[in-house]
Backbone as CSV, one residue per row, in Angstrom:
resi,resn,N_x,N_y,N_z,CA_x,CA_y,CA_z,C_x,C_y,C_z
1,UNK,-54.279,77.130,50.991,-54.161,75.977,49.652,-53.891,74.682,50.129
2,UNK,-54.924,73.529,49.857,-54.152,72.727,50.085,-54.119,71.880,48.899
3,UNK,-52.957,71.159,48.203,-52.899,70.155,47.525,-52.827,68.874,47.428
4,UNK,-53.176,67.847,46.832,-53.380,66.505,47.157,-51.501,65.861,46.791
5,UNK,-51.480,64.927,47.875,-50.131,64.329,48.220,-49.392,64.140,47.145
6,UNK,-50.151,63.521,46.166,-49.327,62.739,44.891,-48.902,63.902,44.093
7,UNK,-49.861,64.955,43.770,-49.252,66.177,43.121,-48.460,66.910,43.791
8,UNK,-48.300,66.914,44.930,-47.131,67.549,45.545,-45.736,67.054,45.395
9,UNK,-45.917,65.537,45.409,-44.785,64.696,45.528,-44.496,64.887,43.846
10,UNK,-44.815,64.777,42.732,-44.673,65.159,41.965,-43.942,66.376,41.390
11,UNK,-44.854,67.405,41.537,-44.291,68.705,41.837,-42.667,68.806,42.270
12,UNK,-42.354,68.097,43.628,-41.105,67.983,44.547,-40.148,67.243,43.596
13,UNK,-40.165,66.288,42.596,-39.782,65.301,42.188,-39.158,66.072,40.898
14,UNK,-40.085,66.928,40.318,-39.902,67.537,38.958,-38.705,68.890,40.002
15,UNK,-38.614,69.565,40.574,-38.072,70.474,41.122,-36.699,69.982,41.624
16,UNK,-36.777,68.350,42.131,-35.427,67.985,42.634,-34.877,67.218,41.133
17,UNK,-35.677,66.905,40.162,-34.774,66.805,38.962,-34.009,67.892,38.050
18,UNK,-34.829,69.255,38.405,-33.979,70.322,37.784,-33.096,70.686,38.798
19,UNK,-32.766,70.305,39.874,-31.432,70.913,40.480,-30.808,70.129,40.670
20,UNK,-30.755,68.560,40.672,-30.179,67.421,40.627,-28.710,67.004,39.535
21,UNK,-27.707,66.765,39.919,-27.016,66.565,38.675,-27.493,65.059,37.985
22,UNK,-26.943,65.122,36.822,-26.750,63.720,35.956,-25.503,63.593,35.973
23,UNK,-24.879,62.804,36.770,-23.771,62.322,36.108,-23.618,61.049,36.149
24,UNK,-22.512,60.299,35.015,-22.298,58.897,34.717,-20.812,58.786,34.459
25,UNK,-20.605,57.447,34.745,-18.814,57.225,34.695,-18.950,56.546,33.228
26,UNK,-17.800,57.353,32.487,-17.519,56.949,31.248,-16.508,56.348,31.036
27,UNK,-15.321,55.826,31.869,-14.447,54.978,32.421,-14.171,54.760,33.784
28,UNK,-13.525,53.393,33.898,-13.526,52.236,32.923,-14.999,51.912,32.953
29,UNK,-14.773,51.202,31.573,-15.875,50.391,31.232,-15.865,48.876,30.816
30,UNK,-16.675,48.437,30.246,-16.630,46.911,29.999,-15.481,46.415,29.463
31,UNK,-14.964,47.306,28.456,-13.862,46.645,27.625,-12.174,47.292,27.799
32,UNK,-12.406,48.124,29.214,-11.340,48.764,29.543,-10.149,47.204,29.957
33,UNK,-8.904,47.611,29.641,-8.199,46.516,29.878,-7.169,47.106,31.135
34,UNK,-7.187,46.827,32.401,-6.149,47.117,33.392,-5.648,46.196,34.270
35,UNK,-4.355,46.357,34.569,-3.575,45.388,35.377,-3.338,45.813,36.963
36,UNK,-2.932,44.786,37.612,-2.376,45.073,38.618,-1.324,45.348,38.799
37,UNK,-0.840,46.806,39.327,0.050,47.496,39.692,0.252,48.713,38.330
38,UNK,-0.815,48.898,37.632,-0.609,49.701,36.504,-2.031,50.894,36.845
39,UNK,-2.282,51.825,35.849,-3.417,52.820,36.269,-4.525,52.539,35.664
40,UNK,-5.925,52.926,36.684,-7.099,52.626,36.351,-7.367,54.364,35.840
41,UNK,-7.658,54.940,34.645,-7.893,55.743,34.077,-9.524,56.082,34.458
42,UNK,-9.719,56.790,35.323,-11.299,57.432,35.752,-11.657,58.591,35.390
43,UNK,-12.975,58.532,34.342,-13.577,59.924,33.949,-15.258,59.600,34.291
44,UNK,-15.733,61.123,34.309,-16.942,60.950,34.444,-17.421,62.576,33.844
45,UNK,-18.713,62.265,33.295,-19.288,63.219,32.548,-20.580,63.963,33.853
46,UNK,-20.920,65.001,33.818,-21.665,65.717,34.497,-22.618,66.558,33.506
47,UNK,-23.724,66.802,33.889,-24.640,68.150,33.682,-25.610,68.754,34.229
48,UNK,-25.951,69.552,34.498,-27.095,70.327,35.670,-26.567,70.464,36.873
49,UNK,-27.101,70.645,37.742,-26.784,71.507,38.714,-25.976,69.847,39.658
50,UNK,-25.018,70.314,40.332,-24.217,69.357,40.765,-23.419,69.429,41.952
51,UNK,-23.107,68.715,43.142,-22.436,68.960,44.458,-20.671,69.303,43.865
52,UNK,-20.375,70.379,44.505,-18.812,70.929,44.435,-18.142,69.557,44.441
53,UNK,-17.813,68.752,45.017,-17.208,67.633,44.974,-18.092,66.410,45.071
54,UNK,-16.729,65.350,44.907,-17.447,63.810,45.041,-16.604,63.449,45.415
55,UNK,-16.772,61.803,46.005,-15.915,60.915,46.152,-15.959,59.391,45.261
56,UNK,-15.052,58.627,44.669,-15.051,57.790,44.181,-14.582,56.587,45.205
57,UNK,-15.457,55.470,44.750,-15.384,54.408,45.654,-15.284,53.184,44.883
58,UNK,-14.480,52.091,44.867,-14.252,50.740,44.609,-15.039,49.750,45.117
59,UNK,-16.229,48.987,44.078,-16.985,47.818,44.529,-16.758,46.692,43.795
60,UNK,-16.363,45.783,45.131,-16.145,44.215,44.437,-17.196,43.563,44.054
61,UNK,-18.104,43.589,43.139,-19.592,42.848,42.900,-19.596,41.390,43.407
62,UNK,-18.081,41.038,43.544,-18.078,39.184,43.649,-18.142,39.170,44.979
63,UNK,-17.917,40.570,45.728,-17.890,40.081,47.176,-16.576,39.346,47.315
64,UNK,-15.417,38.610,46.731,-14.650,37.480,47.330,-13.035,38.760,47.970
65,UNK,-12.840,39.419,47.477,-11.957,40.502,47.991,-12.357,41.121,49.066
66,UNK,-13.491,41.774,48.863,-14.004,43.056,49.995,-15.267,43.023,49.839
67,UNK,-16.154,43.235,50.709,-17.353,43.605,50.926,-18.087,44.769,50.904
68,UNK,-17.138,45.853,51.012,-17.940,46.980,51.237,-17.460,48.024,50.178
69,UNK,-17.409,49.111,50.106,-16.986,49.934,48.820,-15.636,50.670,49.550
70,UNK,-14.956,50.610,48.802,-13.580,50.770,49.140,-13.132,52.499,48.644
71,UNK,-13.030,53.539,49.456,-12.592,54.779,48.848,-11.568,54.691,48.253
72,UNK,-11.606,55.224,46.982,-9.940,55.670,46.598,-9.996,57.380,46.409
73,UNK,-11.086,57.863,46.508,-10.813,59.385,46.243,-11.789,59.966,47.265
74,UNK,-11.644,60.993,47.576,-12.390,62.158,48.331,-12.281,63.594,48.368
75,UNK,-13.331,64.234,48.206,-12.899,65.922,47.901,-12.651,66.181,46.577
76,UNK,-12.886,65.075,45.590,-12.522,65.546,44.130,-13.661,66.687,43.464
77,UNK,-13.044,67.810,42.852,-13.977,68.636,42.128,-14.665,68.014,41.261
78,UNK,-15.794,68.014,41.230,-16.969,67.612,40.277,-16.477,67.859,39.060
79,UNK,-16.128,69.459,38.929,-15.875,69.600,37.291,-14.598,68.942,36.446
80,UNK,-13.570,68.447,37.456,-12.430,68.031,36.779,-12.612,66.626,35.616
81,UNK,-13.514,65.973,36.256,-14.341,64.991,35.044,-13.311,63.798,34.893
82,UNK,-11.704,64.046,35.941,-11.123,62.619,35.614,-10.600,62.685,36.972
83,UNK,-9.592,61.045,37.061,-8.559,60.799,38.227,-8.246,59.734,37.472
84,UNK,-6.969,59.079,38.131,-6.446,58.162,37.967,-5.571,57.656,39.547
85,UNK,-5.987,56.090,39.232,-5.726,55.546,40.460,-4.697,54.458,40.075
86,UNK,-3.476,54.530,41.155,-2.496,53.339,40.910,-2.996,51.853,41.746
87,UNK,-3.383,51.018,40.933,-3.803,49.880,41.488,-2.558,49.071,41.905
88,UNK,-2.763,48.811,43.439,-1.822,47.686,43.963,-1.451,46.623,43.411
89,UNK,-0.149,46.303,43.274,-0.092,44.819,42.441,-0.446,43.812,43.380
90,UNK,-0.899,43.730,44.494,-1.296,42.554,45.419,-2.925,42.651,45.769
91,UNK,-4.060,41.755,45.767,-4.993,41.879,46.149,-6.058,42.409,45.450
92,UNK,-5.888,43.006,44.071,-6.772,43.527,43.287,-7.186,42.688,42.252
93,UNK,-6.991,41.592,42.016,-7.326,41.076,40.475,-8.635,40.316,40.794
94,UNK,-9.540,40.670,39.817,-10.811,40.072,39.328,-11.798,40.228,38.504
95,UNK,-12.854,40.164,38.039,-13.714,40.352,37.141,-14.870,41.335,37.550
96,UNK,-15.170,41.504,38.599,-16.425,42.306,38.856,-16.245,43.241,39.514
97,UNK,-15.608,44.302,38.861,-15.304,45.416,39.736,-16.106,46.476,38.999
98,UNK,-16.708,47.288,39.928,-17.399,48.831,39.275,-17.082,49.835,40.501
99,UNK,-17.096,51.078,39.683,-16.793,52.448,40.653,-18.066,53.066,40.811
100,UNK,-18.113,53.926,42.035,-19.380,54.455,42.576,-18.726,56.076,42.474
101,UNK,-19.707,56.772,42.407,-19.514,58.427,42.455,-20.653,58.533,43.713
102,UNK,-19.928,59.175,44.903,-20.893,59.505,45.909,-20.344,60.995,46.101
103,UNK,-21.790,61.700,46.809,-21.597,62.909,47.431,-22.156,63.275,48.325
104,UNK,-21.915,64.040,49.414,-22.519,64.144,50.589,-23.810,65.190,50.414
105,UNK,-24.928,64.697,50.443,-26.122,65.498,50.341,-26.984,65.466,51.354
106,UNK,-27.204,66.781,51.874,-27.692,67.126,53.230,-27.266,65.718,54.410
107,UNK,-26.109,65.963,54.337,-25.123,65.265,55.587,-25.412,63.592,55.292
108,UNK,-25.968,62.949,53.956,-26.180,62.017,53.637,-25.226,61.298,52.312
109,UNK,-24.205,60.103,52.978,-23.570,59.814,51.488,-24.160,59.063,50.573
110,UNK,-24.342,59.756,48.972,-25.477,59.219,48.282,-25.240,59.172,47.650
111,UNK,-25.189,57.883,46.767,-24.782,57.228,45.731,-25.095,58.216,44.230
112,UNK,-24.392,58.565,43.220,-24.910,59.204,42.368,-24.541,58.763,40.907
113,UNK,-23.763,57.694,40.697,-23.773,57.059,39.371,-22.685,55.858,39.973
114,UNK,-23.173,54.784,39.194,-22.282,53.683,39.157,-21.807,53.151,37.732
115,UNK,-20.630,53.062,37.541,-20.325,52.427,36.452,-20.486,51.028,36.274
116,UNK,-20.279,50.647,34.976,-20.445,49.114,34.268,-19.108,48.221,35.472
117,UNK,-19.346,47.305,34.904,-18.400,46.024,35.798,-17.096,45.948,34.691
118,UNK,-15.783,45.819,35.092,-14.670,46.010,34.570,-13.834,45.091,35.281
119,UNK,-12.851,44.482,34.900,-11.753,43.430,35.397,-10.795,43.962,35.645
120,UNK,-9.721,43.824,36.465,-8.389,43.730,36.856,-7.901,42.695,36.752
121,UNK,-6.874,42.312,35.332,-5.971,41.301,35.329,-4.579,41.560,36.395
122,UNK,-4.178,40.085,36.435,-2.921,40.273,37.216,-1.792,40.869,36.236
123,UNK,-0.753,41.243,37.284,0.330,42.247,36.516,1.035,40.800,35.600
124,UNK,1.205,41.682,34.526,1.960,40.982,33.402,1.054,39.992,32.156
125,UNK,-0.358,40.456,32.575,-0.973,39.932,31.875,-0.956,40.214,30.407
126,UNK,-1.064,39.617,29.134,-1.066,40.323,27.828,-2.350,41.150,27.487
127,UNK,-2.274,41.969,26.869,-3.613,43.018,26.683,-3.959,41.938,25.299
128,UNK,-5.478,42.467,25.144,-6.160,41.278,24.408,-5.963,42.175,23.241
129,UNK,-5.319,41.208,22.248,-5.720,41.626,20.579,-7.155,41.933,20.129
130,UNK,-6.990,43.220,19.311,-8.567,43.329,18.878,-8.667,42.685,17.481
131,UNK,-10.053,42.561,17.082,-10.140,41.972,15.832,-9.855,42.812,14.928
132,UNK,-9.361,42.188,13.614,-9.034,43.212,12.387,-9.962,44.339,12.289
133,UNK,-9.925,45.310,12.238,-10.810,46.312,11.445,-11.938,46.706,12.607
134,UNK,-11.596,46.296,14.067,-12.424,46.804,15.264,-11.798,47.766,16.290
135,UNK,-12.348,47.936,17.036,-11.715,49.200,18.189,-12.491,48.497,19.444
136,UNK,-11.907,48.729,20.202,-12.867,48.723,21.557,-13.795,49.841,21.610
137,UNK,-15.082,49.617,22.407,-16.339,50.097,22.090,-16.129,50.649,23.576
138,UNK,-16.958,51.743,23.878,-17.526,52.239,25.372,-18.547,51.613,25.390
139,UNK,-18.962,51.568,26.721,-20.517,51.123,27.065,-20.819,52.510,28.058
140,UNK,-22.400,52.023,27.825,-22.886,53.086,28.505,-22.738,52.806,30.053
141,UNK,-22.971,53.797,31.035,-22.938,53.333,32.231,-24.095,53.771,33.023
142,UNK,-24.000,52.918,33.986,-25.614,52.821,34.667,-25.600,54.520,35.698
143,UNK,-25.952,55.371,35.188,-26.351,56.760,36.055,-27.433,56.142,37.112
144,UNK,-27.025,56.414,38.541,-28.074,56.181,39.307,-28.600,57.674,39.670
145,UNK,-28.801,58.534,38.498,-28.896,60.147,38.746,-30.642,60.188,39.224
146,UNK,-31.751,59.184,38.738,-32.887,59.189,38.969,-33.120,58.994,40.275
147,UNK,-32.134,57.844,40.872,-32.285,57.446,42.066,-31.850,58.442,43.233
148,UNK,-30.957,59.158,42.911,-30.391,60.019,43.553,-31.544,61.418,43.771
149,UNK,-32.086,61.415,42.575,-33.478,62.514,42.476,-34.509,62.185,43.257
150,UNK,-34.474,60.772,43.209,-35.788,60.311,44.283,-35.528,60.791,45.789
151,UNK,-34.141,60.360,46.171,-34.042,60.526,47.446,-33.858,61.913,48.034
152,UNK,-33.392,62.690,47.145,-33.523,64.420,47.234,-34.991,64.420,47.355
153,UNK,-35.465,64.184,46.708,-37.144,65.173,46.733,-37.896,64.361,47.951
154,UNK,-37.546,62.771,48.343,-37.780,62.146,49.470,-37.543,63.043,50.738
155,UNK,-36.489,63.665,50.593,-35.742,64.563,51.746,-36.206,65.741,51.759
156,UNK,-36.338,66.900,50.759,-37.129,67.726,50.413,-38.798,67.575,50.828
157,UNK,-39.265,66.784,50.724,-40.756,66.459,50.839,-41.124,66.013,52.497
158,UNK,-40.105,65.552,52.999,-39.732,65.008,54.543,-39.454,66.337,55.165
159,UNK,-38.941,67.380,54.654,-38.775,68.690,55.403,-39.947,69.796,55.328
160,UNK,-40.667,69.562,54.374,-41.739,70.460,54.068,-42.986,70.100,54.797
161,UNK,-43.118,68.909,55.199,-44.434,68.795,55.474,-43.616,68.480,57.207
162,UNK,-42.510,68.613,57.340,-42.276,68.642,58.925,-42.490,69.882,59.574
163,UNK,-42.810,70.868,58.608,-42.493,72.381,58.944,-44.224,72.607,59.893
């Protein structure tokens, strides 16, 4: 039986969607206040099928301090959903940081989620005052789950057609 390539690719993508995880970074977010020398609480949510372990990397989106992702944690249990990084007192002050969750899928490091940008303030910076009657709100993270699913589907598609 022969299937048109577009139909076959759509079926593979649907299969990949059902077996890949939906991961998203829930903290830090755009309203998080963290200082050099302090703790950066990190949390993520997940559903569906997911890799057993993930890595967390820090990205300087401004490219002023460093240009590539900086590994903070590796081989974390995905189901833990929590980590905390002690920010060095020197060298990590800026306004355009984000975190990525990375997993080894088929021997390839694959970005599964990227969180929103957040700032790291200098040590001793006072916390901002909340306006009366308001509280900081969380923001939705940018989940790269669709991209991860597409990469997985493409790899699966290549393997099936190379047989």
